[in-house]
C-alpha positions in Angstrom: 243.2 176.3 281.7 243.3 179.1 279.2 240.4 180.2 277.0 240.3 181.6 273.5 238.6 184.9 272.9 237.3 186.0 269.5 236.4 189.6 268.8 234.7 190.5 265.5 234.0 193.9 264.2 232.3 195.2 261.1 231.0 198.4 259.7 227.5 198.3 258.2 227.0 199.9 254.8 223.7 201.4 256.0 222.3 202.5 259.4 221.2 199.6 261.6 217.5 200.0 260.8 217.9 200.2 257.0 216.1 197.5 255.0 219.3 196.5 253.2 220.6 195.3 256.6 217.5 193.4 257.7 218.8 190.1 256.4 221.8 190.4 258.7 219.6 191.0 261.7 217.2 188.2 260.8 220.0 185.7 260.9 221.5 186.7 264.2 219.3 184.5 266.5 220.2 181.5 264.4 223.9 182.3 264.5 223.9 182.9 268.2 222.1 179.6 268.9 224.4 177.7 266.6 227.4 179.1 268.4 226.0 178.2 271.8 225.4 174.7 270.6 228.8 174.2 269.2 231.1 172.0 271.3 233.9 174.2 272.6 231.7 177.3 273.0 232.0 178.8 276.5 230.2 182.2 276.5 229.6 185.4 274.6 228.9 189.0 275.5 225.3 190.1 275.2 224.3 186.6 276.5 222.5 188.2 279.4 220.0 185.4 279.8 222.9 183.5 281.4 223.6 186.3 283.8 221.7 188.7 286.1 219.7 191.1 283.9 220.9 194.0 286.0 224.5 193.3 284.7 223.4 193.7 281.0 224.7 197.3 280.6 228.2 196.3 281.9 228.2 193.0 280.0 231.9 192.7 279.2 232.5 196.4 278.9 231.0 199.4 277.2 229.4 198.9 273.8 230.7 202.3 272.7 234.3 201.0 271.9 235.6 201.0 268.3 239.0 200.3 266.9 240.9 203.6 266.2 241.0 203.1 262.4 237.3 203.5 262.1 236.3 207.2 262.3 232.9 208.3 263.6 232.1 209.7 260.1 232.4 206.3 258.4 231.0 204.3 261.4 227.3 204.3 260.6 226.8 201.3 262.7 229.5 198.9 263.8 228.3 195.5 265.2 230.9 193.7 267.3 230.9 190.3 269.0 233.0 189.0 271.7 233.0 185.3 272.5 235.0 182.8 274.5 235.9 179.3 273.3 237.9 176.3 274.5 240.0 176.0 271.4 240.8 177.5 268.0 239.4 174.5 266.1 235.9 174.9 267.7 235.5 178.5 266.8 237.0 177.9 263.3 234.5 175.2 262.7 231.6 177.5 263.8 232.9 180.4 261.8 233.1 178.6 258.5 230.1 176.3 258.7 226.4 176.5 259.3 224.6 179.8 259.8 227.7 181.9 260.3 229.2 180.6 257.0 226.0 181.7 255.3 226.3 185.2 256.8 229.9 185.4 255.6 228.8 184.7 252.0 226.5 187.7 252.2 228.8 190.1 254.1 229.5 192.3 251.0 225.7 193.1 250.9 225.8 194.4 254.5 229.3 195.4 255.5 231.9 198.0 254.2 235.0 196.2 253.0 237.9 197.7 254.8 241.6 197.0 254.9 241.4 196.2 258.6 241.0 192.7 260.0 237.4 191.6 260.6 238.3 189.6 263.7 241.1 188.8 266.2 241.7 186.0 268.6 243.8 185.7 271.7 244.2 183.6 274.8 243.2 184.6 278.4 243.5 182.9 281.7 240.4 180.8 282.8 239.4 183.4 285.4 239.6 186.5 283.2 236.6 188.1 281.5 237.4 189.7 278.2 236.2 193.2 277.4 235.2 195.1 274.2 238.0 197.6 274.9 240.6 194.7 275.0 239.0 193.4 271.7 239.4 196.7 270.0 243.0 197.0 271.3 243.9 193.5 270.1 242.3 194.1 266.7 244.4 197.3 266.3 247.5 195.3 267.3 246.8 192.7 264.6 246.3 195.4 262.1 249.5 197.2 263.1 251.8 194.2 263.6 250.3 191.2 261.9 249.6 187.9 263.7 251.5 187.4 267.0 250.7 185.4 270.1 249.2 188.6 271.5 246.7 188.9 268.6 246.2 186.5 265.8 243.9 185.2 263.1 243.0 181.7 261.8 245.7 181.9 259.1 248.4 182.1 261.7 247.0 180.8 265.0 248.9 180.4 268.3 248.3 178.1 271.2 247.8 179.1 274.8 251.6 178.9 275.4 252.3 181.4 272.6 253.6 178.9 270.1 252.5 178.7 266.5 249.6 176.3 266.3 248.8 173.7 263.6 245.1 173.2 263.8 243.7 169.7 264.2 241.8 169.2 261.0 240.0 166.1 262.2 238.6 168.1 265.2 237.5 170.9 262.9 235.7 168.3 260.7 234.0 166.8 263.7 232.8 170.2 265.0 231.8 171.3 261.5 229.4 168.3 261.2 227.7 169.4 264.5 227.5 173.0 263.4 226.0 172.0 260.0 223.3 169.9 261.8 222.0 173.2 263.4 221.0 174.6 260.0 217.3 175.5 259.7 215.3 174.0 256.9 214.8 176.5 254.0 
């Protein structure tokens, strides 16, 4: 059975330790926990508590990979995530609900707005482990070619067989309720 990979990439407006970025960092543990508790979530890079600690440095490839359209000069700090999901609907529900949705509403405070895509999705065989290098490559492909079965976004998703996908809205709503239930009290 195929798995869906989601690679996200952003360029922070300030260095990682700048006070303007602290709100982003403060939310990360809540976002990660919410993802891990969303039905359809499989795994994510940096999730070393699930693996042998000795493997942390090689966790899904080098962390020093960036898509080519971001130069070192403009790349103060560039957080990237790599996660694996059972289906498009689950990751869509997670992305646009709960803690992650809150982060998206504040992204202009923390991230440089670029003309490149902020994320890319693609399918892999069940026994394949995605890498950050592959994520950067797929993001570049989406940037260069638009959505294809090789690299796509939520506006034009594809299924595991490479066919255009019409997302199951009922499944998204069901997943979204679960994601929303993970919100911390203010």
